[in-house]
PAMAR-903141 format. One record per atom (N, C-alpha, C): x, y, z. Coordinates in steps of 0.001 Angstrom, whole numbers, padded with zeros to 6 digits, always signed. Example, Ala and Ser with C-alpha at 12.3 -4.5 7.8 and 13.67 -1.06 7.14 Angstrom:
<nodes>
+013190-005690+007800 +012300-004500+007800 +013200-003300+007800 +012850-002250+007080 +013670-001060+007140 +012900+000030+007870 
</nodes>
This chain:
<nodes>
-068431+001675-130514 -067129+001061-130603 -067017-000138-129714 -066413-001193-130196 -066242-002435-129501 -064912-002438-128726 -064938-002769-127428 -063704-002680-126698 -063669-003867-125683 -062459-004312-125380 -062274-005487-124468 -062476-004960-123012 -063109-005913-122306 -063256-005641-120839 -061871-005398-120179 -060908-006218-120525 -059647-006127-119868 -058932-004847-120284 -059287-004194-121393 -058733-002944-121773 -059292-001852-120837 -060572-001929-120579 -061176-000897-119645 -060749-001048-118242 -060378-002258-117891 -060003-002504-116472 -058802-001590-116110 -058898-000988-114926 -057889-000059-114430 -058052+001361-114997 -059042+001541-115857 -059390+003016-116247 -059664+003786-114914 -059252+005011-114889 -059512+005887-113758 -060959+006376-113784 -061568+006500-112642 -062888+006990-112562 -062961+008331-111913 -063394+009373-112681 -063440+010702-112217 -064891+011069-111830 -065172+011287-110569 -066515+011757-110126 -066590+013266-110247 -067752+013792-109860 -067977+015193-109912 -067139+016065-109045 -066562+015464-107977 -065769+016167-107053 -064448+015457-106789 -063938+014717-107705 -062557+014098-107493 -062610+012655-107989 -061479+012052-107918 -061307+010669-108391 -061879+009696-107444 -062646+008780-108039 -063399+007714-107243 -062478+006481-107103 -061726+006188-108123 -060937+004917-108089 -060679+004544-109456 -060667+003135-109665 -060392+002569-110901 -061457+001437-111239 -061530+001161-112557 -062400+000095-112920 -061834-001298-112447 -062587-002022-111764 -062161-003390-111324 -062727-004505-112150 -063973-004473-112447 -064668-005557-113208 -066087-005034-113546 -066879-005958-114180 -068249-005591-114526 -069174-006663-114075 -070452-006186-113769 -071502-007125-113542 -072421-007121-114728 -072834-008302-115291 -073737-008388-116387 -074849-009398-116127 -075940-009344-116867 -077029-010307-116662 -076945-011339-117757 -077359-012585-117465 -077343-013653-118351 -078593-013843-119257 -079426-012824-119259 -080594-012807-120112 -080255-012053-121373 -079877-010734-121249 -079521-009917-122334 -078019-009766-122653 -077216-010332-121734 -075670-010207-121812 -075372-008796-121948 -075810-007955-121014 -075564-006565-120972 -074961-006165-119672 -074014-005221-119675 -073372-004729-118415 -074370-003944-117693 -074559-004316-116386 -075487-003562-115504 -074754-002670-114526 -073569-003016-114108 -072768-002247-113179 -071259-002297-113576 -070635-001203-113293 -069230-001135-113323 -068800-001258-111817 -067900-002103-111504 -067457-002202-110160 -066141-001396-109966 -066093-000524-108985 -064948+000347-108757 -064059-000073-107663 -062747-000078-107899 -061753-000373-106883 -061433+001075-106336 -061879+001348-105086 -061740+002651-104518 -060463+002827-103737 -059615+001809-103644 -058381+001996-102937 -058673+002240-101383 -057971+003183-100907 -058164+003598-099473 -059195+004607-099207 -059871+005058-100262 -060917+006104-100102 -062154+005500-099445 -062557+004299-099774 -063804+003774-099397 -063738+002269-099266 -063076+001742-098153 -062781+000381-098051 -063993-000354-097380 -064008-001691-097589 -065082-002532-097048 -066417-002498-097735 -066508-001737-098890 -067717-001604-099688 -067502-001971-101009 -068392-002644-101705 -068315-002876-103117 -069085-001725-103800 -068331-000837-104516 -068984+000322-105104 -069433-000025-106555 -070703-000023-106759 -071285-000354-108043 -071710+001010-108753 -071407+001153-110078 -071729+002295-110850 -072621+001842-111997 -073791+002413-111979 -074739+002101-113061 -074385+002751-114335 -074596+002226-115486 -074295+002885-116780 -074988+004252-116927 -076102+004444-116193 -076807+005756-116197 -075964+006832-115665 -074955+006518-114825 -074102+007562-114157 -072809+007735-114999 -072589+006963-115978 -071370+007076-116796 -071445+008259-117764 -070465+009017-117767 -070376+010147-118712 -069410+009856-119822 -068450+010788-120133 -067592+010562-121172 -066515+009545-120908 -066158+008730-121871 -065074+007788-121858 -063900+008299-122643 -062765+008471-122008 -061636+008948-122705 -060593+007818-122873 -060532+007223-124033 -059611+006025-124214 -058170+006501-124229 -057853+007655-124671 -056569+008132-124649 -055965+008352-123319 -056781+008934-122477 -056365+009199-121010 -056752+007910-120117 -057407+006941-120701 -057814+005800-119939 -058550+006192-118670 -059651+006909-119024 -060437+007454-117833 -061886+007450-118305 -062795+007431-117180 -064162+007503-117460 -064773+008529-116470 -065557+009479-116923 -066240+010488-116035 -067504+009869-115456 -067743+010020-114212 -068923+009530-113591 -069708+010678-112919 -070990+010730-113254 -071835+011872-112861 -072349+011713-111455 -071462+011371-110528 -071802+011248-109126 -070771+011868-108171 -071247+012367-107079 -070247+012793-106103 -069980+011711-105117 -068847+011910-104425 -068491+010989-103369 -069458+010849-102293 -070139+011943-101972 -071213+011902-100988 -072350+011047-101397 -072777+011166-102634 -073775+010330-103215 -073488+008798-103057 -072211+008502-103388 -071787+007158-103351 -071751+006603-101876 -071258+007456-101011 -071229+007081-099539 -072574+006804-098984 -073550+007553-099465 -074923+007453-098899 -075760+006437-099586 -075181+005820-100630 -075989+004784-101465 -076134+003569-100646 -077121+002748-101116 -077378+001379-100438 -076170+000617-100328 -075999-000048-099168 -074816-000821-098778 -074816-002174-099430 -073595-002634-099820 -073419-004017-100166 -071967-004352-099854 -071743-005370-099075 -070393-005732-098701 -069723-006516-099824 -068369-006547-099739 -067577-007060-100826 -067783-008568-101109 -068284-009295-100079 -068531-010753-100220 -069938-011159-100545 -070809-010203-100736 -072211-010453-101043 -072552-010408-102507 -073471-011305-102955 -073858-011215-104392 -074844-010014-104463 -075103-009623-105685 -076005-008465-105936 -077470-009068-105970 -078243-008770-105006 -079656-009306-104870 -080520-008333-105563 -081745-008829-105884 -082743-008036-106546 -083315-006908-105628 -083248-007251-104310 -083724-006215-103342 -082742-005090-103240 -081353-005409-103392 -080359-004357-103458 -080569-003510-104627 -080802-004086-105741 -081031-003344-107017 -082250-002416-106917 -083286-002874-106352 -084484-001947-106144 -084142-000813-105296 -083463-000993-104210 -083058+000060-103312 -082110+001007-103969 -081172+000403-104779 -080159+001242-105483 -080807+002141-106519 -081723+001576-107279 -082383+002314-108339 -083362+003390-107795 -083944+003102-106665 -084837+004039-106034 -083995+005183-105454 -082820+004906-104863 -081987+005876-104248 -081510+006872-105336 -081018+006382-106462 -080515+007307-107538 -081572+007772-108498 -082827+007260-108328 -084001+007604-109204 -083637+007399-110673 -082961+006210-110948 -082739+005764-112254 -083955+004892-112698 -084201+004949-114055 -085224+004055-114578 -084761+002627-114480 -085662+001689-114032 -085301+000271-113989 -084990-000315-115385 -084065-001200-115452 -083746-001870-116698 -084355-003251-116812 -084970-003766-115721 -085576-005145-115796 -087004-005127-116119 -087573-004022-116629 -088921-004026-117082 -089034-004158-118572 -089950-004886-119109 -090142-004869-120604 -089253-005992-121237 -089228-006048-122479 -088574-007082-123339 -087174-006690-123831 -086906-005403-123832 -085589-004904-124436 -084483-004935-123330 -083327-004754-123753 -082181-004890-122874 -082230-003813-121771 -082805-002612-122086 -082834-001602-121112 -084260-001246-120630 -085195-002298-120710 -086502-002205-120190 -087299-001080-120826 -087996-000260-119931 -088864+000809-120489 -088071+001786-121304 -086738+001860-121184 -085991+002857-121959 -085491+002314-123293 -085929+001059-123607 -085530+000506-124911 -084190-000071-124961 -083479+000010-126125 -082196-000634-126300 -081111+000054-125672 -081109+001388-125662 -079985+002093-125331 -080145+002914-124014 -079173+002876-123091 -079283+003688-121918 -079121+005105-122228 -080033+005963-121754 -079850+007450-122023 -080285+008170-120807 -079403+009027-120287 -079691+009730-119028 -080886+010675-119268 -081105+011162-120552 -082259+012011-120771 -083585+011362-120509 -083616+010025-120624 -084891+009319-120469 -085261+009181-119012 -084458+009502-118112 -084664+009238-116707 -086053+009845-116181 -086314+011170-116578 -087504+011786-116128 -088701+011442-116974 -088535+010730-118144 -089667+010492-119055 -090158+009088-118856 -089406+008124-118353 -089791+006710-118316 -090234+006374-116939 -091167+005454-116907 -091709+005010-115634 -090656+004238-114795 -090605+004482-113572 -089667+003786-112636 -090406+002605-111928 -091680+002467-112151 -092468+001415-111457 -092284+000125-112181 -091852-001009-111432 -091662-002185-112060 -093063-002843-112492 -092950-003498-113656 -094190-004207-114166 -094216-005544-113566 -095452-006227-113705 -095562-007611-113134 -094521-008473-113833 -094258-008254-115044 -093252-009049-115799 -091853-008818-115185 -091593-007548-114865 -090284-007139-114306 -090064-007837-112921 -091185-007891-112035 -091001-008524-110768 -090744-009929-110913 -091185-010608-111911 -091015-012050-112012 -089553-012410-112595 -088809-011408-113137 -087601-011697-113764 -086414-011643-112757 -085711-012720-112578 -084479-012713-111848 -083269-012513-112730 -082560-011457-112516 -081561-011055-113428 -080298-011862-113514 -079983-012637-112495 -078853-013564-112531 -077541-012725-112865 -077199-011770-112035 -076093-011085-112277 -074821-011806-111917 -073856-011724-112904 -072517-012395-112712 -071431-011424-113098 -070265-011562-112471 -069090-010663-112734 -068250-011277-113841 -067700-010335-114633 -066808-010799-115739 -065614-011559-115199 -065216-011141-113973 -064073-011818-113324 -064323-013265-112962 -065590-013523-112525 -065937-014898-112159 -066136-015802-113282 -066615-015263-114407 -066868-016068-115552 -065616-016288-116462 -064581-015424-116255 -063315-015594-116935 -062717-016984-116618 -062372-017702-117652 -061839-019052-117449 -062883-020167-117622 -064154-019801-117717 -065194-020809-117972 -064877-021565-119218 -065083-022967-119200 -064892-023766-120409 -066062-023599-121373 -065754-023714-122619 -066674-023694-123655 -067112-025019-124157 -068378-025435-124040 -068852-026762-124395 -069604-026649-125704 -068994-027120-126769 -069603-027269-128052 -070550-028457-128071 -071250-028758-129108 -072228-029791-129223 -071532-031163-129196 -070138-031214-129584 -069453-032428-129605 -068131-032405-128840 -068067-031544-127872 -066881-031581-126926 -066545-030167-126430 -065552-030108-125574 -064982-028910-125122 -064005-028260-126139 -064031-026943-126237 -063267-026311-127297 -062336-025159-126860 -062465-024714-125683 -061685-023588-125165 -062193-023016-123921 -061668-021917-123567 -062195-021221-122258 -062283-019761-122579 -063131-019090-121741 -063343-017622-121782 -062170-016920-121415 -061627-016012-122272 -060451-015243-122008 -060824-013753-121804 -061857-013258-122341 -062229-011826-122219 -063569-011671-122775 -064024-010397-122679 -065345-009989-123140 -065174-008770-124029 -065988-008698-125075 -065970-007586-125991 -067324-006820-125714 -067137-005549-125264 -068336-004783-124881 -068560-003618-125813 -069814-003450-126231 -070157-002316-127040 -070303-001046-126157 -069509-000079-126434 -069455+001118-125449 -070664+002022-125616 -071491+001713-126604 -072747+002590-126805 -073886+001935-126130 -074025+000646-126142 -075174-000031-125629 -074889-000800-124315 -073562-000971-124060 -073095-001736-122927 -073414-003243-123022 -073830-003663-124246 -074056-005113-124548 -072692-005779-124630 -072597-007011-124111 -071509-007857-124326 -071688-008574-125628 -070952-008089-126666 -071156-008576-128031 -070552-009978-128229 -069383-010108-127716 -068643-011322-127958 -067859-011826-126678 -067701-013122-126621 -066752-013692-125706 -065462-014065-126473 -064283-013682-125952 -063056-014049-126550 -062759-015449-125974 -062553-016412-126876 -062328-017777-126518 -060875-018184-126834 -060079-018691-125897 -058738-019133-126017 -058847-020714-126209 -058356-021250-127303 -058505-022581-127598 -057209-023429-127468 -056225-022752-127095 -054789-023424-127166 -054686-024585-126177 -055394-024629-125153 -055355-025820-124299 -055990-027037-124849 -056806-026912-125872 -057459-028045-126514 -056753-028493-127804 -056127-027637-128473 -055250-028055-129554 -054348-026877-129865 -053279-027097-130671 -052473-025931-130971 -053204-024840-131716 -053955-024096-131001 -054956-023250-131615 -054735-021779-131618 -055832-021079-131446 -055867-019660-131551 -056979-019144-130661 -057142-017811-130751 -058253-017158-130059 -059356-016851-131132 -060594-017045-130662 -061701-016771-131658 -062742-016003-130857 -063774-015471-131587 -064871-014917-130911 -066132-015673-131099 -066966-015677-130097 -068257-016248-130132 -069224-015262-129674 -070277-015008-130425 -071360-013986-130083 -072107-014515-128843 -072453-013547-128004 -073191-013844-126755 -074557-014437-127234 -074975-014036-128388 -076353-014522-128944 -076275-015989-129390 -075112-016530-129441 -075018-017991-129823 -074894-018864-128610 -075014-018301-127469 -074882-019095-126239 -076220-019742-125858 -076176-020993-125735 -077343-021817-125389 -077719-021671-123934 -076759-021830-123085 -076984-021763-121590 -075592-021657-120923 -075606-021364-119667 -074432-021332-118820 -074708-022154-117568 -073817-023016-117273 -073859-023815-116031 -072881-023162-115047 -073442-022504-114025 -072622-021799-113085 -072013-022819-112183 -072689-023989-111979 -072106-025012-111114 -070947-025724-111761 -070948-025989-113044 -069910-026624-113746 -068877-025655-114308 -069118-024317-114281 -068334-023312-114872 -068108-023603-116322 -069272-023703-117038 -069285-024058-118513 -070272-023095-119241 -069839-022804-120433 -070748-022112-121295 -071093-023025-122530 -072290-023223-122745 -072758-024179-123782 -073181-023415-125087 -072716-023894-126262 -072970-023244-127462 -073482-024354-128436 -074454-024069-129353 -074929-025016-130340 -074070-024893-131637 -072745-025173-131501 -071808-025090-132512 -070932-026295-132481 -070487-026808-133611 -069573-027895-133687 -068089-027479-133473 -067327-028309-132827 -065924-028016-132646 -065214-027653-133986 -065452-028439-134938 -064791-028158-136271 -065140-026814-136761 -066392-026409-136628 -066827-025102-137172 -066101-024023-136329 -065945-024183-135028 -065298-023214-134303 -063795-023119-134617 -063210-024276-134915 -061790-024290-135219 -061528-023479-136477 -062442-023469-137466 -062249-022790-138745 -062770-021368-138687 -063138-020931-137517 -063634-019541-137388 -062514-018535-137650 -062813-017388-138089 -061763-016306-138277 -061015-016091-137059 -059701-016056-137093 -058820-015824-135883 -059070-014436-135331 -058911-014365-134044 -058934-013005-133295 -057576-012904-132546 -056860-011763-132799 -055547-011529-132132 -055734-010146-131460 -054621-009818-130666 -054650-008594-130017 -054651-007425-131039 -054172-007715-132265 -054094-006631-133240 -055299-006616-134151 -056248-007501-133934 -057501-007524-134766 -058315-006234-134492 -058690-005637-135607 -059599-004399-135528 -060933-004913-135736 -061847-004656-134839 -063212-005182-134932 -064116-004271-135873 -063777-004376-137075 -064584-003604-138045 -065908-004346-138399 -066851-003661-139039 -067992-004395-139479 -067721-005460-140548 -066651-005207-141338 -066284-006262-142324 -065869-007564-141585 -065120-007356-140463 -064681-008556-139750 -065888-009240-139111 -066739-008454-138569 -067969-009032-137932 -068800-009763-138937 -068964-009125-140183 -069677-009783-141279 -069109-011201-141625 -067739-011175-141678 -067070-012497-142072 -067258-013442-141003 -067283-013049-139676 -067502-013958-138616 -068866-014509-138641 -069899-013619-138810 -071246-014150-138843 -071567-014970-140042 -070927-014626-141229 -071149-015406-142382 -070573-016857-142211 -069413-016927-141508 -068785-018279-141199 -069728-019084-140459 -070491-018567-139480 -071413-019404-138661 -072825-019362-139279 -073023-018709-140346 -074344-018608-140980 -075374-017979-140001 -074950-016916-139351 -075788-016227-138379 -076066-014836-138905 -077212-014266-138452 -077504-012880-138764 -076897-011976-137640 -076294-010827-138089 -075669-009945-137222 -076671-009312-136208 -076151-009034-135067 -076918-008356-134031 -077437-006956-134491 -076653-006324-135277 -077037-005004-135744 -078263-005025-136663 -078536-006165-137319 -079814-006301-138123 -080934-006434-137165 -080814-007240-136105 -081861-007419-135146 -082251-006062-134451 -081241-005283-134181 -081447-004032-133483 -082115-003005-134307 -081712-002933-135597 -082333-002030-136559 -083715-002420-136781 -084019-003679-136824 -085471-004147-136994 -086278-003719-135787 -085651-003865-134541 -086344-003582-133322 -086666-002056-133291 -085725-001245-133708 -085984+000188-133635 -087056+000633-134589 -087331-000086-135608 -088330+000268-136619 -089721-000146-136121 -089862-001028-135159 -091124-001433-134612 -091901-000298-133851 
</nodes>
């Protein structure tokens, strides 16, 4: 299922021995555009620390109750590697974090979830190697928060066309499938979706996302509203408009290899 990041924000987090807090934001990498951590707002329970939850620790998601089960205890979180609220997520922290929880690393190999392939699966933890490859050691993940990228301008090939308003996340793979783009500050426009696969680059210094698309093509893109249901028919229409192949085709081909 595809779900907006802002929809998940404030979902309650239930640990194995009580409530941990609420979803605050997400950290993702700019290589695979995949969520690597859920950031928890722990309220008064655990102040002064940025609590990161790996997708490997996520259990059931209950949209009706707006809650997520986390397969960790408060003690496990308290004893986990420290990171203060004002520090970026370093690669050294990630190595310490994954060693502590004995999760398989995601930064090894060519797929979004490294040695575990495309999809995070807790059952793979004992089966896959936790040792980083030489390729993995060379890769800087460039983690960014959804909160920090919210509002970035979209730079098309012939001008600016809108700004990032939200992110559409696949709840099965944790991939960011689309960026929701608000165009109304550029013309009496609308909201549209741009696939993360169509992003050429991101300038963190300029707060811009660059896409190899023309403004006019984006203007004529299928509209996205709060009421839009992200069915495969809608996705097909969107990809056909841009003459792009769907991500689901690429992933099916990858699984067959």
